[in-house]
N, C-alpha and C positions, 0 to 999 in steps of 0.2 A: 710187440712194442707198445701196445696200448696200456700196458701196466705202468708205463712211465708218464710223468707229467708232460714231457716233450720227447719227441724222437731225437732231436739234435738241439743242444745248446751251443751257441756261438759266443765266444768271449771277445768282444770288440767288434766295431762296425767300420773299420777302415777298408783298405783295398782288398785284403783277403777275406775279411768277414762279410763284406757286402756281396762279393761274388758267391760265397758259400750260402748266404741267405737266399739269394735269388735262385741259384741253380738247384739247391736242395728243395726249396718250396715248389719249384717247377716239377720236381721228381716225386712229389707227393708227401714229403716229410713234414711233420709238424715242427716248425723251427721257431726257436726263441732266441733273441739276441740281447745280451747284456752289454751296455755301454757305460763306462765310468763317467763320461762327460754328459753335458746337457744337450737337448735338442734345440736347434736354432731355426727360426724363420729368417728370411732374408734381412728384415729390418731389426732383428735381434743382435746382429753383429755390431761390434764397436765401430763408431764412425772414424776414429783414428786409434792408433795404438796407445794413446795417452789415456783412453778409457780402460784403465787397468783391470777393473772387475769383469769387463766383457772381453778383454783381450788375453790376459794371462790366465793360465791354469794353476791355481793354488787354492784348492777348495777349502782347506783348513783355515784359510784366511779370508774366505768369502769371495774368492776370485774364480769364476766359472767360465773362463774364456777358452779360446782355441789353441793358445800357444803354451805348450809344455817346455820347460827347460830342466834338463837333468845334468848332473855333474859326476864324472868318474875321474880317477887320478890321471888318466891318459886322454880324456876327451870331454868336451862339453857338447851336449846333445840338444838340438831343437826338434821337437816333435809336435804332434797334433792332439786335440781332444775334442770330443763332441760326437754326436750322431753323424757319421760320415768320416770320422777319424781324421787322418792327415789330409784328406781332400779339402777340408774346410780352410786350411791355412797353407797348403802347398802352392807352388808357383805355376800350376796347370801345365807343367812341361813334361812331355811324354815321348822321350827318345827310346829307340831300341839300342841295346848295347852292341858293341863290335864283337869280332870273332873270339877275342881273348876270353871273354866271359863264358861263352858256351864251351870252350875247350879247357876250362880250368880243371886241374888234376883232381879236385875233390869229387867231381861227378862225371867227368868226361867218359869214363868206362861204362856208364849206365845207359846211355842213349846218345844218339846224334841230336843234341839238344837244339841246335839251330833249326833243323827240320821238324823236330818233335814239337817245338813251341810255335813254329811259324803260323799255323792256323789259329792258335790261341792269341797271339799278338794281333792278328787281324780282327778277331772277335773283340778283344779289349779295346782296340782303336775305335771300332764301331760303337761300342757301348759308351765309351768315354767321349765320343764326339770329337775326335782328333782332327784339327785342321793342320795339314802337313807342313805348312809354312805360315808363320805369323804374317798377316796381310798388309801391315802398315809400315811406313818408314818415317823416321824422324831423326833428330840429332844423335840420339843414343845409338841407333843402328849404324849411322855413318861413323860415329866415333869408334865403335867396335870393329867395323870394317877397316878403318884406318889403323887401329892398333894391330890387327892381324897382319896387315900389309907391312907395317914397320917391323914386325917380328919375323917377317919372311915366310909367313904361313897363310897368306891371303887366300890361297886356294882351298883352305879348310873352313873358311867362313861360311855360315849358313843361317837362314832364318829358322827359329825354333818351331817344332810341332807343338801345338798347344790345344788344350781341352777347354775351349771357350766358344759360346754362341755369340757370334758377332752381329749378324742381322742388321737391322736399322737401330742405331744407338738410342737406347732408352725406350724402344717400342716393344710392347709385350704382345706375344703371339701364342697361339695354341702350340702344344708340344711339337717341335719340328723333327724329332729324332725317332720316336717309337710309334708313329701312326696314331698319335693322340692319346696313347696310354700313359705317357708321362705328364709331369706338370707343365703349366704354361712357362714360357721363357721370355726374357727381356734382353735386347741387344746390348752388347758391351759398350760402355761409355769411355773406356780407356782411362778410368780414374786412378789406376795404379795400386789400388788397395786389395788386390787378390789375396795377399798373405795375411791381411787383418781379418778378412771375411768379406765375401762379395755381397754387398747390400743391394746390388742391382738385380741379381738373379741371372747373370750371364755365365758365371763360372759353372762348368760341368762337374759339380761336386757329386759325390756318391749319393747324396740325398735326392739328386735330380735324375738319377738313372737306376743303378742297381737296387738301392734301398727302396725307392719309390715303387718300383715294379715288384719287388719282393713282398712289400706290404699289401699290394693289390692281390697277391696270390695267397695271403694269409699269414705270412711271417709276422711275428710280434717283436717289437723293440722296446726294451725297458731302459731308459736313460738314468743317469745318476746312481747306478748300482755298480759297485766294484766287486769282481769275483775274488774271493779270498782263499777258496779251497775247492778242489775237485777230487773227490774221494771215491775209489772203487766200491761198488755195492756187492754184497754177498749174492752170488747168483748171476751177476752181470749188470752192466750199466754203471752209472756214476751219480753220486750226489754232488750237486753244485751249490756252494754256499756263497752268498753275496752280502755286502754291507753297504750302507748309505755312503756315497762318496764324500770324503772329507769330514765326516762326522767326528767330533771330539768325544761325545758321550752318546749313549743310547744308539749304537750304530745300526740297530734294526736288522740284525742278521736274519736271513731267510734261506731256506734250503729247498731246492727242487731236484727232481730226478730226471735223468735223460739216458737214453741208450748210448748215445755218442756225443762227444764234445769236441768242438773245433776251437783251438787257441788261435786268436787273431787280434791280440791286444797290442800289436806293434812290438818291435823287437825288445824294447825296454820292458813293457808290461808282460809279454809272454815269458821272457827269460826270468824276470823277477818271480813270477808265479811258479814256474817250473823249478827254479832253484830252491825256493822255500819248501815246496812239497817234497822234493828229493831229500833235502836236508832234514826235514821233520819226520821222514819215514812214511808219509802219505803215499808217495809214488816211489818206492825204493828201487824199482827196476829201471828207472830212467837211466839212459846211457851216461857213462862217465865223461863222454865227449860234450856234455852240456856245457855251454859257455865258450868252447873252443871255436876258432874261426869266426869270432865276432868282428865285423867289418865296420869301418867308418867311411867307406867309399874313398879312402885315402884323400880326405877332403880338407879344404881350407876356405875361409871367407875373408878376402881382402878387398881392395877397391881403391877408389880415388875420390877426393873431395876438394872443392875449391872454397876460398874465402867467400866468393860470391860468383854468381853466373848471370848473364843476361836472361831476361824473362823468355826470350824467344827460343832458348835451348830446350825448355820444357822437359827436363830430365825425368820428372816424375810422371809424365804422361805416357800411357801404354799399359799393357799387361805386365805381370811381374817379371817374366823372362821372355826375351824376344829374339836373341841371337846367340851364337856361340862360335868358337874356333878352337883348334888344337894347337897348343904351344909345341908339343911333340907328339909322338905316336901314342903315348899313354896319358897325356895331360890335357884335359878338356876344360875350357873356360866359358862361362856364361855371364852376361850382364843381369843384374837383379835390381829391382826398384820397389820402393814403397811409395804410396801416394802422398800428395801434399798433406802436411800435418801429422803424418805417421812417423814420428821421429824418435820414438822411445828406444828402438833397437840400436840407434846410433850411440847409445851409452856403452856399447861393447867395443866401439871403434877407438883406435888411438893411432899414433904415428907408427910407421913401419920401421922395424929394426931388423938387422941381420939375424936370422934364426940360428946360425952356426956359432954364435958367441955364448958365453956364460950368461946366467941370469943377471949377475951384477953388471956385465957389460951392456946387456940389452936395456936395463933400467937406466944405466948411465947415459946411454945414447938418447933416450927419451928426455931425461932431465936436462942434458946438455943442449939439446935442440930447443927446448922450451926457454932455457935461460938466455940463449943467444938471440931468440926472436920471440919474446913473450907475447906480444900483441898478436902476431900471426898464429902462434900456438893456441891462444885463447879463441881466436876466430875460427880456426880449423876445427877445434874440438867442441865448439858450440853446437848444441842440439837445435838451435833455431834454424828452421828451414833446412835441416840436414838432408831430408829426402829429396829436396829440390836442388841441392848443391853437389850431389855426388852420384857415383855409380858403384854398386857393390859388384865385386868379381867373385863368383862362385866357381871354385876350381876343384875338379874331381879327377881321380886316376884309376886305371885298371891295375895298378901295382898289386902284387901278391903280398900284402901285409895284413896283420890281424892282431887282435887282442884276445886274451882269455879272461872271461868273467867268472867270478865265484862270489860266495857270500862271506862276509866277515861280520863280527859282532861289534856294534857301536852303541853305547848307552843302552845296553840291554836289548837292542833290536838287531835283526839280521838285515844287512844292506848289501847291495851289489858293490863290488870293487873290481879293479882291472889290473892285468899284468900284460907285458908284451907277449905276443903269441907266436904262432907259426909264421914262416916266411920272413920277409924283411921287417925291421922294426916299424911300428906304426909311426908315421912322421909327425914331428912337432911343428914343422914348417915345410913349405914347398917352394923351392927356388923358382920353379916355373910360375907359381902364383905371384911371386914378387915381380918377376919380369913382366907378366901380363898387367899387373896393377900399374907399374911404371909406364908402360906403353899407353894404357888407357888415360893415365893422368896427363901425359904429353899431348894426346889428342884432344882431351878436354880443354887444356890451356890454349891450344891452337884454335879451338872453336870459340874461345872467348871467356873461359873460366879464369877468374882473377886468382893468381897464385895457387895453382892446383898441385896437390901432392898425393903420392901413393899412400894408402893407409892400411894398417893391419888391425889386429884385435887385441884387447887386453888379455884374454886367455892365451893367445899365441905368444905374447911377451913372456908369460910364465911357462912356456913349453907345452901348452895344452891346446890342441887344435879344436876348432869348431866344426861340427857336422850337422847337417839337416837330414842325413841319410844313414841312420844307424841300422845295421843289418846283421844277420847271421846269429850264431850261437846255438841254434837248434836246427842244423843244416841237413839238407838232403844228403843221403849217403848210401853206400852199398852194404853196410853192416853196422851194427850198433857200436863197434869200437871206433868208427870213423865219424859218426854223426848221430843225430837224435831221431830223424825220421827217414823212412824208406822213400823210394822214388814216387810213391803214391801219397806221400805226406802223412802216412800213418806213423805214430810214435812207436819206435822199436820197443817191444815188450808189452805194449798197451795198444793193440790195433783199433780199439774203440776211441782212442784219442788221436787228434790230428793237429798239425801246426801248419796253418795256411796264411802266413803273413811274411813280413820281411825277415823274421828270424830264421826262416827256412832257406833264404837265399845264400848260396854257398861261396860266392866270390864277389869282388868289387866290380860292379858293372861299369864304373867310370862315367856314367850318365845318371840323370835323375831316375830312380829305380821304380817309380810308381807303376809304369806300364809293365815292367817285368814282373812285379809282384802280382799284378792283375792277371797277366798271361799265365804265370805259374799256377795261380789259383784256378783259373779257367781249366787248365789241363787236369789238375788234381780232381776237380769236381766232375769233369767229364767222365771220369772212370768210376764214379760212384754208381751203384745200381739204382734203379728206381725202387721206391719203398716196397718192401716185401718181395722184391725180385732176387734172383740168384746173383751173388757177387762173383763176377768173373775175374776179378783181380787175383793174381797168385797170392797165396798166403806168405807171411814173412818167413815161415819155415821153408817154403818152396824157393823164395828168393835167395835165402842163405845157402840152400843146397845147390843152387845154380840151375 
């Protein structure tokens, strides 16, 4: 292995890539991580979402922030960017999924996944510093409890498990999680800007745990480099070629060699890279199942907003997500907040319209409502103090629906596109989400919100749901005709390649997936041998032979 520049190159530094960096470094491998985004110190994050260059990711336009936005015909995707991946802008929310996820037909025959993953969920919780129940209560938490009661599901209400260091607000102390091996930490001030980037230092991002510890063990991380090709080398191993992220000219391509490569660029990044290499003939043996069973977590983002609210409601005070309830056995609802001043994402919100009508009818309903009450429509749609006047409802389902992703040519480039996939059609709206938003709006108005209404999103008006949890497309499987990786996350046909991120997740978890991605990565990496030791995992030929 010393003939290579690195033993292992990891593409991406999110929940899968960070686990791989730490666990493989601990096993003696020379690990190098490429991250397309930049590295952030706490005070590098945007103060509010209006600081577009530090908040949004559009490097070709000079924006090197944490928030990626991607668009497919059937879904709009919110994702993360930077050293630490989605942990930089996720909502710190770390649920375990219910039984339906572990019993999904895609992988149920390969293991008892609930028992198999249980110790790795425990490790992931310890590493991510999970507090099992958000420890504060305020008006939003009471509004959510009231909405659950009104819907007749009050017994499903709970406080969210979150990855935040609470401590004494604003007080910095030596690392409280890893015996002093990690960075100093500062107690949460409940500023609400978790998803813009935690400037306090309280959020348990991957830069505060897995990646910090991996670098102490010798792993190297190179930011602002985008992997553009992974090519097999004659005689074994791979050449990994990168370019400067977002460069228009002089992309500064460089190539290094590695014996093994871990794809962990997030579902969008991993799928895009694999599709292009299969299409171009660089990795021709990639499974034809690539792109199938791409999941959106059957998700919708709706909510409620008021013309104005009394100051004592403090809707923007707290961490990003604090509570949840189930509308029905497969539909999970969480409150979401941004902090004061972070109002940019409110531009995606609009009035709620029935999703089962035609596009013309939906647009007509919006226009009709605005014409009947123009002043109210303007005030509800204003971005002024939007984060302080509303509650976002993040709704997820365990429903078995999916998309199939593939490449198409557009303006001379190969880009991802989508089609309806296996299972139920991927929904363009969720009736349960509308019911939850209406119940939240009623509770907000009862608490003092002036003229509160349920709200939807502009993409949903056009039949395109929003998701913050894009998954699958290179899923775990028992054979290459059913998925892209085996149960050890090795790519079928290329056992020196691995997919260890959300792209490998085979089903909709119906809850925030970060803990599950971490646990699946912990399990996969636990089976790697130490450097130069015998690999005791069965070969892919043995797996196929039974």
